[in-house]
C-alpha positions as CSV (number, residue, x, y, z in Angstrom):
1,M,-54.7,-15.0,77.6
2,R,-56.8,-18.1,76.7
3,L,-55.7,-21.3,78.3
4,R,-56.1,-24.6,76.5
5,R,-55.3,-28.2,77.1
6,I,-51.8,-29.1,76.1
7,R,-50.7,-32.8,75.9
8,V,-47.0,-33.6,76.2
9,F,-45.9,-37.1,74.9
10,S,-42.8,-38.7,76.2
11,L,-41.2,-41.9,75.0
12,D,-41.3,-44.6,77.6
13,A,-38.6,-47.2,76.6
14,K,-39.8,-49.7,79.2
15,A,-43.4,-49.6,78.0
16,G,-42.3,-49.5,74.3
17,G,-44.5,-46.5,73.5
18,Y,-45.5,-43.0,74.5
19,V,-47.0,-41.8,77.7
20,Y,-48.6,-38.5,78.1
21,S,-49.3,-35.7,80.6
22,D,-52.0,-33.0,80.2
23,Y,-51.5,-29.4,81.2
24,R,-53.2,-26.1,80.9
25,G,-51.3,-23.5,78.9
26,T,-50.9,-21.3,75.8
27,A,-49.4,-22.1,72.4
28,E,-48.1,-19.8,69.8
29,Q,-47.0,-20.9,66.3
30,E,-44.9,-19.0,63.8
31,D,-45.0,-20.4,60.2
32,G,-43.2,-18.9,57.2
33,D,-40.1,-18.9,55.1
34,E,-36.6,-17.8,56.0
35,A,-33.5,-17.2,54.0
36,D,-30.5,-19.5,54.2
37,K,-27.3,-20.1,52.2
38,S,-29.2,-22.2,49.6
39,G,-32.2,-19.9,49.2
40,R,-35.4,-20.1,51.2
41,R,-36.6,-22.8,53.5
42,R,-39.7,-23.3,55.5
43,R,-39.7,-22.3,59.1
44,C,-42.2,-23.7,61.5
45,L,-41.5,-22.8,65.1
46,G,-43.5,-22.2,68.2
47,S,-43.6,-21.6,71.9
48,V,-45.7,-23.4,74.5
49,R,-46.2,-22.2,78.0
50,L,-47.4,-24.7,80.6
51,M,-49.0,-22.7,83.4
52,T,-48.0,-24.5,86.6
53,R,-45.7,-24.0,89.6
54,G,-45.2,-27.8,89.8
55,E,-42.8,-30.0,87.9
56,V,-43.6,-31.0,84.4
57,R,-42.8,-34.1,82.4
58,A,-41.2,-32.6,79.3
59,A,-37.8,-32.8,77.7
60,P,-36.2,-32.2,74.4
61,G,-37.3,-34.9,72.0
62,D,-40.9,-35.1,73.4
63,Y,-43.9,-34.1,71.3
64,V,-46.5,-31.5,72.1
65,S,-50.1,-31.7,70.9
66,L,-53.3,-29.6,71.1
67,Y,-55.3,-32.8,70.5
68,A,-56.4,-35.5,72.9
69,D,-55.0,-38.4,70.9
70,E,-53.4,-41.4,72.6
71,A,-50.2,-41.2,70.6
72,P,-48.4,-38.3,68.9
73,D,-49.1,-37.5,65.3
74,K,-45.5,-36.8,64.2
75,G,-46.7,-35.1,61.0
76,R,-48.9,-32.7,62.9
77,D,-47.7,-32.3,66.4
78,F,-44.7,-30.2,67.5
79,Y,-41.3,-31.5,68.6
80,V,-39.8,-30.1,71.8
81,T,-36.3,-28.6,71.2
82,A,-35.8,-26.9,74.6
83,V,-37.5,-26.7,78.1
84,K,-37.2,-23.5,80.1
85,D,-38.1,-23.1,83.8
86,N,-39.8,-19.8,84.2
87,R,-41.5,-20.5,87.5
88,R,-40.9,-17.0,89.0
89,G,-42.7,-13.7,89.2
90,N,-46.4,-13.1,88.7
91,L,-46.9,-15.6,85.9
92,P,-44.9,-18.8,86.8
93,H,-44.8,-21.3,83.9
94,W,-42.6,-23.7,81.9
95,R,-41.7,-22.6,78.4
96,L,-41.3,-25.3,75.7
97,L,-39.6,-24.2,72.5
98,V,-41.0,-26.4,69.7
99,G,-40.5,-27.0,66.0
100,R,-41.6,-29.4,63.3
101,R,-39.7,-32.6,62.5
102,G,-37.9,-32.6,59.1
103,L,-38.0,-28.9,58.6
104,G,-34.7,-27.2,58.8
């Protein structure tokens, strides 16, 4: 398992912009098509694991990036849909389920 830097962007309403936190973790992406009632549609999902026993600043609606930008690139970065606390066992981590905006 190769760890990389993962940047999580959260909207800060008071500051009027995004703040970010950096973590070490893994990222997996699953691109492709899937069938639905109207035919086929693009699917772009992923899973990010933040390898820490501590608390993380991540919530549904945040953005995840593999780049060190100062603000999220909403056309490139992933949108957090769920946050799972998996801080147990031999590999404690937070799991973020992610997708792309405007797809699906």
